[in-house]
C-alpha positions as CSV (number, residue, x, y, z in Angstrom):
1,M,216.4,183.0,26.3
2,R,215.2,182.0,29.8
3,V,211.6,181.7,28.7
4,L,212.7,179.0,26.2
5,Y,213.7,176.8,29.2
6,F,210.0,176.6,30.0
7,L,208.4,177.1,26.6
8,I,210.2,174.5,24.4
9,P,209.5,171.6,26.8
10,L,205.9,172.8,27.1
11,I,205.4,172.7,23.3
12,I,207.1,169.3,23.0
13,S,205.0,167.8,25.7
14,L,201.8,169.4,24.5
15,I,202.3,168.0,21.0
16,L,203.6,164.5,22.0
17,E,200.5,163.8,24.1
18,F,198.4,163.3,21.0
19,P,200.3,160.3,19.6
20,V,200.9,159.0,23.1
21,K,197.1,158.8,23.6
22,R,196.6,156.8,20.4
23,I,199.5,154.4,21.2
24,A,198.1,153.8,24.7
25,L,194.6,153.0,23.5
26,K,196.0,150.8,20.7
27,F,197.9,148.6,23.1
28,G,195.3,148.8,25.9
29,I,197.3,150.8,28.3
30,Y,194.6,152.7,30.1
31,A,193.7,153.3,33.8
32,K,191.9,150.5,35.6
33,E,189.1,151.3,37.9
34,N,189.6,150.4,41.6
35,E,188.8,151.5,45.1
36,R,191.1,154.5,44.8
37,T,190.1,155.8,41.4
38,I,187.1,158.0,40.6
39,H,187.3,158.0,36.7
40,H,185.1,156.0,34.3
41,G,185.9,154.7,30.9
42,K,189.2,153.9,29.1
43,I,191.6,156.8,29.7
44,P,195.2,156.3,28.6
45,R,197.6,156.3,31.6
46,I,201.1,156.9,30.1
47,G,201.0,160.7,29.7
48,G,204.3,160.7,31.6
49,V,206.0,159.5,28.4
50,A,205.6,162.9,26.8
51,I,206.7,164.7,30.1
52,F,209.8,162.5,30.2
53,I,210.8,163.1,26.6
54,A,210.1,166.8,26.7
55,F,212.2,167.1,29.9
56,M,215.1,165.1,28.5
57,V,215.2,167.3,25.4
58,G,215.1,170.4,27.5
59,V,218.0,169.1,29.7
60,L,220.1,168.2,26.7
61,L,219.5,171.7,25.2
62,F,219.8,173.9,28.2
63,V,221.4,172.3,31.2
64,E,225.2,172.5,31.7
65,D,226.8,169.1,31.2
66,N,228.4,167.8,34.4
67,I,228.4,164.7,36.5
68,T,225.4,165.9,38.5
69,S,223.2,166.6,35.4
70,R,224.2,163.2,34.0
71,A,223.2,161.6,37.3
72,V,219.8,163.4,37.0
73,I,219.3,162.0,33.5
74,I,220.3,158.4,34.5
75,S,218.3,158.3,37.8
76,G,215.3,160.0,36.2
77,S,215.4,157.4,33.4
78,I,215.4,154.5,35.9
79,I,212.4,155.9,37.7
80,F,210.6,156.5,34.5
81,L,211.3,153.0,33.3
82,E,209.9,151.5,36.5
83,G,206.8,153.7,36.3
84,L,206.2,152.7,32.7
85,L,206.6,149.0,33.5
86,D,204.1,149.5,36.3
87,D,201.6,151.2,34.0
88,I,201.8,148.4,31.5
89,F,202.2,145.3,33.8
90,D,201.3,146.4,37.4
91,V,204.6,145.5,39.1
92,P,204.7,144.5,42.8
93,P,205.5,147.2,45.4
94,I,208.8,145.6,46.3
95,V,210.0,146.1,42.6
96,K,209.0,149.8,42.8
97,I,211.1,150.2,45.9
98,I,214.1,148.5,44.4
99,F,214.0,150.8,41.3
100,Q,213.5,153.8,43.5
101,L,216.5,152.9,45.7
102,A,218.6,152.2,42.6
103,A,217.7,155.6,41.1
104,A,218.4,157.3,44.5
105,T,221.8,155.5,44.6
106,V,222.8,157.0,41.2
107,L,221.7,160.5,42.3
108,V,223.5,160.2,45.7
109,F,226.8,158.6,44.7
110,M,227.2,159.5,41.1
111,G,225.6,163.0,41.3
112,N,226.9,163.7,44.8
113,V,223.4,164.9,45.7
114,Y,222.8,164.3,49.4
115,L,222.8,166.2,52.7
116,K,226.3,166.8,54.0
117,V,225.3,168.9,57.0
118,I,222.2,169.1,59.2
119,R,221.5,172.7,60.3
120,L,219.3,173.4,63.3
121,P,218.2,176.7,64.8
122,F,220.7,178.9,66.7
123,N,223.4,178.1,64.1
124,I,223.8,174.6,65.3
125,V,225.5,172.6,62.5
126,F,226.3,168.8,62.3
127,R,228.4,167.3,59.6
128,V,226.7,164.0,58.9
129,N,227.9,162.2,55.8
130,I,226.5,158.8,56.5
131,L,223.4,160.0,58.3
132,G,222.9,162.6,55.6
133,I,222.9,159.8,52.9
134,I,220.4,157.8,54.9
135,V,218.1,160.9,55.3
136,T,218.4,161.6,51.6
137,Y,217.3,158.1,50.7
138,F,214.3,158.3,52.9
139,W,213.5,161.8,51.5
140,I,213.7,160.8,47.9
141,V,211.8,157.5,48.2
142,G,209.2,159.2,50.5
143,I,208.5,162.2,48.3
144,T,208.4,160.0,45.1
145,N,205.6,157.9,46.6
146,A,203.9,160.9,48.2
147,V,203.5,162.7,44.9
148,N,202.4,159.4,43.3
149,L,199.6,159.2,46.0
150,L,198.6,162.8,45.2
151,D,197.8,161.9,41.6
152,G,194.2,161.2,42.3
153,L,192.3,164.0,40.6
154,D,192.4,165.4,37.1
155,G,195.3,167.9,36.9
156,L,196.2,167.6,40.6
157,A,199.7,166.2,40.6
158,G,200.7,168.0,37.4
159,G,199.5,171.4,38.7
160,F,201.0,170.8,42.1
161,G,204.3,170.0,40.4
162,V,204.3,173.1,38.3
163,I,203.7,175.4,41.3
164,V,206.4,173.7,43.4
165,L,208.9,173.7,40.5
166,M,208.3,177.3,39.7
167,T,208.8,178.2,43.4
168,I,212.1,176.2,43.5
169,A,213.2,178.0,40.3
170,I,212.6,181.4,42.0
171,I,214.4,180.4,45.1
172,S,217.3,178.8,43.1
173,A,217.6,182.1,41.3
174,I,218.0,183.8,44.7
175,F,220.7,181.3,45.6
176,H,222.4,181.5,42.2
177,T,222.2,177.8,41.5
178,R,221.8,177.9,37.8
179,N,221.5,174.2,37.0
180,V,218.7,173.7,39.5
181,Y,217.0,176.9,38.1
182,V,217.1,175.5,34.6
183,I,216.1,172.0,35.4
184,S,213.1,173.2,37.5
185,L,211.9,175.4,34.6
186,V,212.4,172.6,32.0
187,L,210.4,170.1,34.1
188,A,207.7,172.7,34.9
189,G,207.3,173.4,31.2
190,A,207.1,169.7,30.3
191,T,204.5,169.2,33.0
192,M,202.5,172.3,31.9
193,G,202.2,170.9,28.4
194,F,200.7,167.7,29.8
195,L,198.2,169.7,31.9
196,Y,196.4,170.9,28.8
197,H,195.3,167.2,28.3
198,N,195.0,166.3,31.9
199,F,192.9,169.1,33.5
200,H,189.3,168.0,34.2
201,P,187.8,166.3,32.2
202,A,191.1,164.5,31.5
203,S,191.8,162.8,28.2
204,I,195.0,161.2,29.5
205,F,196.6,160.5,32.9
206,M,200.3,160.8,33.7
207,G,200.4,157.3,35.2
208,D,203.2,156.1,37.4
209,C,205.7,156.8,34.7
210,G,204.7,160.5,35.1
211,S,203.8,160.8,38.8
212,Q,206.8,158.8,40.1
213,F,209.2,160.6,37.7
214,L,207.8,164.0,38.8
215,G,208.0,163.1,42.5
216,F,211.5,161.7,42.2
217,M,212.7,164.8,40.3
218,I,211.2,167.2,42.8
219,A,212.7,165.3,45.7
220,G,216.1,165.2,44.0
221,I,216.0,168.8,42.9
222,S,215.0,170.0,46.4
223,V,218.0,168.3,48.0
224,Y,220.3,169.5,45.2
225,S,219.1,173.1,45.5
226,F,219.0,173.5,49.3
227,K,221.6,171.0,50.6
228,S,224.2,173.8,51.1
229,T,222.0,176.7,52.1
230,T,222.3,178.6,55.4
231,F,218.8,177.7,56.4
232,I,217.6,174.8,58.5
233,T,218.2,171.6,56.5
234,L,215.2,170.5,54.5
235,A,213.0,173.2,56.0
236,I,212.3,174.9,52.6
237,P,211.6,171.5,50.8
238,I,209.3,170.4,53.7
239,I,207.3,173.7,53.5
240,L,207.0,173.4,49.7
241,L,206.0,169.8,49.8
242,F,203.7,170.0,52.8
243,V,200.6,168.9,51.1
244,P,201.8,165.4,49.9
245,I,203.8,164.9,53.1
246,F,200.7,165.7,55.2
247,D,198.5,163.5,53.1
248,T,201.0,160.6,53.2
249,F,201.5,160.6,56.9
250,S,197.7,160.9,57.4
251,A,197.2,157.8,55.2
252,I,199.8,155.8,57.1
253,I,198.3,156.6,60.5
254,R,194.8,156.0,59.2
255,R,195.6,152.6,57.8
256,T,197.7,151.6,60.7
257,L,194.8,152.3,63.1
258,K,192.6,150.2,60.9
259,H,195.2,147.4,60.8
260,Q,195.4,147.7,57.1
261,S,198.5,147.6,54.8
262,I,199.9,151.2,54.4
263,S,199.6,150.6,50.6
264,A,195.9,149.7,50.8
265,P,193.8,152.0,48.5
266,D,191.1,154.2,50.0
267,K,189.2,157.4,49.3
268,R,190.1,159.3,52.5
269,H,193.0,161.2,51.0
270,F,193.1,165.0,51.3
271,H,191.9,165.5,47.7
272,H,189.1,163.0,48.2
273,V,187.8,164.8,51.3
274,L,187.9,168.2,49.4
275,M,186.2,166.7,46.4
276,N,183.2,165.5,48.4
277,T,182.4,169.2,49.1
278,L,184.0,171.1,46.2
279,G,183.9,168.7,43.3
280,Q,186.9,167.7,41.2
281,T,187.8,171.0,39.8
282,G,187.1,172.9,43.0
283,A,189.3,170.5,45.0
284,T,192.1,170.7,42.5
285,L,192.1,174.5,42.4
286,T,191.9,174.6,46.2
287,I,195.1,172.5,46.5
288,Y,196.7,174.7,43.9
289,V,196.0,177.7,46.1
290,I,197.2,175.9,49.2
291,T,200.4,174.8,47.5
292,A,201.0,178.4,46.3
293,V,200.5,179.7,49.9
294,F,203.1,177.2,51.2
295,G,205.4,178.3,48.4
296,F,205.0,181.9,49.4
297,T,205.6,180.9,53.0
298,A,208.9,179.3,52.0
299,Y,209.9,182.5,50.3
300,I,209.0,184.5,53.5
301,Y,211.0,181.9,55.5
302,I,214.1,182.7,53.4
303,N,213.8,186.4,54.1
304,D,212.6,186.2,57.7
305,T,212.9,182.8,59.4
306,A,210.9,183.8,62.5
307,Q,208.0,185.2,60.5
308,G,208.0,182.3,58.1
309,T,208.0,179.8,61.1
310,L,205.1,181.5,62.7
311,I,203.1,181.4,59.4
312,L,204.0,177.7,59.0
313,I,202.9,176.9,62.6
314,L,199.5,178.6,61.9
315,L,199.1,176.7,58.6
316,V,199.9,173.4,60.3
317,L,197.4,174.1,63.1
318,I,194.7,174.8,60.4
319,F,195.5,171.5,58.7
320,E,195.4,169.6,62.0
321,I,191.9,171.0,62.8
322,F,190.9,170.0,59.2
323,I,192.1,166.5,59.8
324,E,190.1,166.2,63.1
325,Y,187.0,167.9,61.8
326,T,186.7,165.7,58.6
327,G,187.8,162.5,60.3
328,M,190.6,161.9,57.8
329,I,192.5,159.8,60.3
330,S,189.6,158.6,62.6
331,N,186.3,160.0,63.8
332,S,187.7,159.6,67.4
333,Y,190.9,161.5,66.7
334,R,190.0,165.0,68.0
335,P,192.7,166.3,70.5
336,I,192.5,170.0,69.5
337,L,188.8,170.0,68.8
338,N,188.1,168.4,72.2
339,V,190.1,171.1,73.9
340,L,188.3,173.8,72.0
341,D,185.0,172.1,72.9
342,K,185.9,172.2,76.6
343,I,186.8,175.9,76.4
344,A,183.6,176.7,74.5
345,S,181.5,174.7,77.0
346,K,183.2,176.4,79.9
347,H,182.5,179.9,78.5
348,Y,178.9,178.9,77.7
349,H,178.2,177.7,81.3
350,K,179.9,180.8,82.6
351,A,177.8,183.1,80.4
352,E,174.7,181.1,81.4
353,E,175.5,181.6,85.1
354,E,176.1,185.3,84.7
355,T,172.7,185.6,82.9
356,K,170.9,183.8,85.7
357,S,172.6,186.1,88.3
358,D,171.5,189.2,86.4
359,E,168.0,188.0,86.5
């Protein structure tokens, strides 16, 4: 029975993408080329329609009917509608934010999905209803847009989403949160069906109706799943979603330093930098592997917080060095590399002096 949670949405999404492509091309709903895109030609950009329908069918079939699941359906529908309008009409950023806040409001107040406590190391716990609601709003809107920004290569956002959702499903099974487990598998299946059409070379893109819906659902599911765990609040979701969080913060800092709007398009995102060396498929597969590594780190963190934290620190250090080496933020931003250069230079001069003294 459990395999059907994943399999039925997958089949529905896989089949529905064929008519969605034809409808999109008939009405001229295809991706426009700009400074951020790398594709060429008229590629439909409403693949998220099939993901959304497959997900909703799966939820109605398999998810227990309660106030939270209803809030998930309503809020997800709001985000999907906003994304679809954007794919068709290119709505202004302020309209996107209004829809995202409206959807978050449904999830928070109708579904009761928000952080009620903030847990820190050494068993420090703060009960923060109002602050928890504010943090939840920032989290949901932030992750929704971060996953949207990640949708820059064929198969990238979809594959990333499947890996994250499968990890959440596994962790939810450990915590015995059945609805989160089922919702995660249903959305993973719906996204996997889409990936058949979206992996390089893509014949359809998920569009904002797909990427924002996927990001919103992942953000909401992560809060729903881990809001009452005994672990540090949001630690697991932050680990799972490190790649889009890292990419988004890098973009914000980069554009701020250049005195640009934070929504200005560019080709210095993490996936663009990887693509310059590895190509589209290589970059996509590399991010799949990185996401899986962070997912495994989250699993380790659950079983051994100290070990998981050490691995996370090492991974963050590697990413920081990557940022500095590739100039993702700025060619002059090199704090760690400058320290390493000084250490290397010091050892070089010391070895040179020892060689001379031996002579």
